[in-house]
C-alpha positions in Angstrom: 13.1 -7.7 -20.1 13.5 -4.2 -19.3 16.8 -3.0 -17.7 16.3 -2.4 -14.2 18.0 1.4 -14.1 15.9 2.7 -17.1 12.8 1.5 -15.2 14.0 3.4 -12.1 14.8 6.4 -14.3 11.2 6.3 -15.8 9.8 6.1 -12.5 11.7 8.9 -10.9 10.8 11.1 -14.0 6.9 10.4 -13.6 7.2 11.3 -9.8 8.9 14.5 -10.6 6.4 15.4 -12.8 3.7 14.3 -10.1 5.3 16.6 -7.7 5.2 19.7 -10.0 1.2 18.9 -10.2 1.1 18.4 -6.1 2.7 21.9 -6.0 0.1 23.2 -8.3 -2.8 21.4 -6.6 -1.8 21.3 -2.9 -2.5 17.6 -2.9 0.1 15.3 -2.1 -2.4 12.1 -1.9 -1.5 11.4 -5.7 1.8 10.1 -4.8 -0.2 7.0 -3.2 -1.9 6.5 -6.5 1.4 6.7 -8.4 2.9 4.1 -6.3 0.4 1.4 -6.3 0.2 1.7 -10.1 3.7 2.2 -10.8 4.3 -1.3 -9.0 1.6 -2.8 -10.8 2.5 -1.8 -14.5 6.0 -2.6 -14.1 5.5 -6.1 -12.5 3.1 -6.7 -15.5 6.0 -5.6 -18.0 8.2 -8.1 -16.2 6.0 -11.1 -15.9 4.9 -10.7 -19.5 8.7 -10.6 -20.8 9.6 -13.6 -18.8 10.6 -17.0 -19.6 9.6 -18.8 -16.2 6.7 -21.4 -15.9 3.3 -20.0 -17.0 1.3 -21.0 -13.8 3.9 -18.6 -11.9 3.4 -16.0 -14.3 -0.4 -16.1 -14.7 -1.0 -16.1 -11.0 1.4 -13.5 -10.2 0.0 -11.1 -12.5 -3.4 -12.0 -11.7 -2.5 -11.0 -8.2 -0.4 -7.7 -8.8 -3.3 -6.7 -11.2 -6.1 -7.1 -8.7 -4.3 -5.5 -6.0 -2.7 -2.8 -7.7 -6.2 -2.1 -9.7 -8.3 -1.9 -6.4 -5.8 0.1 -4.8 -5.1 2.8 -7.1 -8.7 3.2 -8.0 -9.7 3.6 -4.4 -7.0 6.1 -3.6 -7.7 8.1 -7.0 -11.4 8.3 -6.3 -10.7 9.3 -2.5 -8.2 11.8 -3.8 -10.0 13.2 -6.8 -13.5 13.8 -4.6 -11.9 15.0 -1.3 -11.4 18.7 -1.2 -9.2 18.1 1.7 -5.7 16.8 1.5 -5.3 13.1 3.3 -4.2 14.0 7.1 -0.8 12.4 7.0 0.3 14.7 4.2 -1.7 17.7 5.6 -0.1 17.1 8.8 3.7 17.0 7.0 2.9 20.3 5.3 2.0 22.1 8.4 5.1 20.7 10.4 7.6 21.4 7.6 6.6 24.8 6.7 8.8 26.6 4.1 10.7 23.2 3.5 7.9 21.3 2.6 8.2 21.4 -1.2 11.7 20.1 -1.0 11.0 17.5 1.4 7.9 16.4 -1.1 10.4 16.0 -3.8 12.5 13.8 -1.7 9.4 12.2 -0.8 8.0 11.6 -4.0 11.3 10.2 -5.1 11.6 7.9 -2.4 8.1 6.6 -3.6 9.4 5.9 -7.0 12.6 3.9 -5.2 9.8 1.9 -3.5 7.8 1.1 -6.6 10.9 -0.1 -8.3 11.8 -2.1 -5.4 8.7 -3.7 -4.8 8.3 -4.3 -8.6 11.7 -6.2 -8.2 10.2 -9.5 -7.0 8.2 -9.9 -10.2 11.7 -10.0 -12.0 12.2 -13.2 -10.0 8.9 -14.6 -10.4 8.9 -14.0 -14.3 11.8 -16.3 -14.7 10.7 -18.7 -12.1 10.4 -22.5 -13.2 10.8 -24.8 -10.4 7.8 -24.3 -8.6 5.5 -25.9 -6.3 1.9 -26.3 -6.8 1.0 -26.4 -3.3 3.0 -23.1 -2.3 1.6 -21.4 -5.9 -1.9 -22.1 -4.4 -0.9 -20.9 -0.8 0.6 -17.7 -2.3 -2.9 -17.1 -4.2 -5.2 -17.6 -1.5 -3.3 -15.3 0.8 -3.2 -13.0 -1.8 -6.6 -13.0 -2.3 -7.5 -13.2 1.1 -5.3 -10.0 1.9 -7.2 -8.1 -1.2 -10.7 -9.2 -0.1 -9.8 -8.1 3.9 -8.4 -4.8 2.6 -11.1 -4.0 0.1 -13.6 -5.1 2.8 -12.1 -2.9 5.9 -12.1 0.2 3.0 -16.1 0.0 2.4 -16.8 -0.5 6.0 -14.8 2.9 6.8 -16.4 4.3 3.8 -20.1 3.6 4.7 -19.2 5.1 8.3 -17.7 8.4 7.0 -21.0 8.6 4.8 -23.3 8.6 7.9 -24.4 11.8 9.0 -23.8 11.0 12.6 -20.2 10.0 11.9 -18.5 13.4 12.3 -15.9 13.7 15.1 -16.6 10.0 15.7 -14.4 6.6 15.2 -15.3 3.9 13.1 -15.5 0.8 15.4 -17.6 -1.6 13.0 -16.8 -4.6 11.3 -12.9 -5.1 10.8 -12.4 -1.7 12.4 -13.8 -3.2 15.8 -10.6 -5.6 15.9 -7.7 -3.3 14.4 -7.1 0.2 14.5 -5.5 -0.2 10.9 -7.4 -3.3 9.3 -6.4 -1.7 5.6 -2.8 -1.4 6.8 -2.9 -5.1 8.0 -4.3 -6.8 4.9 -1.9 -4.3 2.9 1.1 -5.9 4.8 -0.4 -9.6 4.7 -0.5 -9.2 0.8 3.1 -9.3 0.4 3.6 -12.6 1.7 2.1 -14.1 -1.5 5.2 -13.8 -3.5 7.4 -15.1 -1.2 5.8 -18.1 -0.9 5.3 -18.5 -4.6 8.7 -17.9 -5.1 9.9 -21.0 -3.0 13.0 -22.6 -4.8 13.4 -19.5 -7.2 16.9 -18.7 -8.0 17.7 -16.1 -5.8 14.2 -15.4 -4.5 15.1 -15.8 -0.7 15.2 -12.3 -0.3 11.6 -11.7 -1.2 10.9 -12.4 2.6 12.2 -9.1 3.0 9.0 -7.5 1.4 6.8 -8.0 4.2 9.2 -7.0 6.9 10.0 -3.6 4.9 6.1 -3.0 4.3 5.7 -3.5 8.1 8.3 -1.0 8.8 7.0 1.8 6.7 3.7 1.3 7.8 4.6 1.2 11.2 7.1 3.7 11.6 7.0 6.0 8.6 4.0 6.6 6.1 1.1 4.8 7.7 0.3 4.8 11.4 2.1 7.7 12.9 0.5 10.4 10.8 -2.7 8.7 10.7 -3.1 8.3 14.3 -1.8 12.0 14.8 -4.5 13.5 12.4 -7.0 11.1 14.1 -6.2 12.6 17.6 -6.3 16.1 16.3 -9.8 15.6 14.9 -11.2 13.2 17.0 -9.4 13.7 20.4 -10.7 11.5 23.5 -13.1 9.3 21.1 -10.0 8.4 19.4 -7.6 8.3 22.6 -10.4 5.5 24.1 -10.1 3.5 20.8 -6.6 3.4 21.3 -6.7 2.0 25.0 -9.0 -0.8 23.6 -8.5 -1.7 20.3 -5.1 -3.3 18.7 -3.2 -0.9 16.5 -2.2 -3.3 13.8 -3.0 -7.0 14.5 -6.9 -7.8 14.3 -7.5 -8.9 18.1 -10.8 -8.8 20.6 -10.8 -5.1 21.8 -10.3 -5.0 25.5 -13.4 -4.0 28.0 
């Protein structure tokens, strides 16, 4: 199995090259493609080189492959086709001024570190032998539900944005009627899959920190704060009304 330090150094080097490309292109959104792809590829390397039970490794590989490919390809298409930078990074760029590139370099390195951390659970799963079939199936079902939910939310938002009358308006259709960020909710839900599968594994209890860390980042760091700041800037009162009537994260019935 690959040495953890070597993996971290390799991911940091790739993140640095991507930061240089971002400096030239003026689009920091590529770091999101890197993160999801790096987690998926590293996870598969760990699972392929482990000695654990085959059902655990196959189901874990299936989930992380579907998740990584769907998310990375979705973000790639968006970043490659959009002329404007993602609102989160555009807001960061505007607020940082002359410090934008040094801060972005640290941010890209932090994403490499996060990719390294979120791939570590698959080292545990790669050597997991004393698994439970009910928990293995439960993890698979939670993971598939989360991937399907996030994919549906992304498709609903893309369909809304493609309409001619959507400019300056907020999507309130489908899952977006019940949560302002259903894609973030299902991304968070996905990370419950692997702790369920890892129950009984040596040193596997810490995997329950995964959804906690993901929630903290989505709620306080790279997800909701900058997304909502940009939404208020572009949609004004329409989005303020959306904030007053719709749950920020957990799907729930809207207020009247």
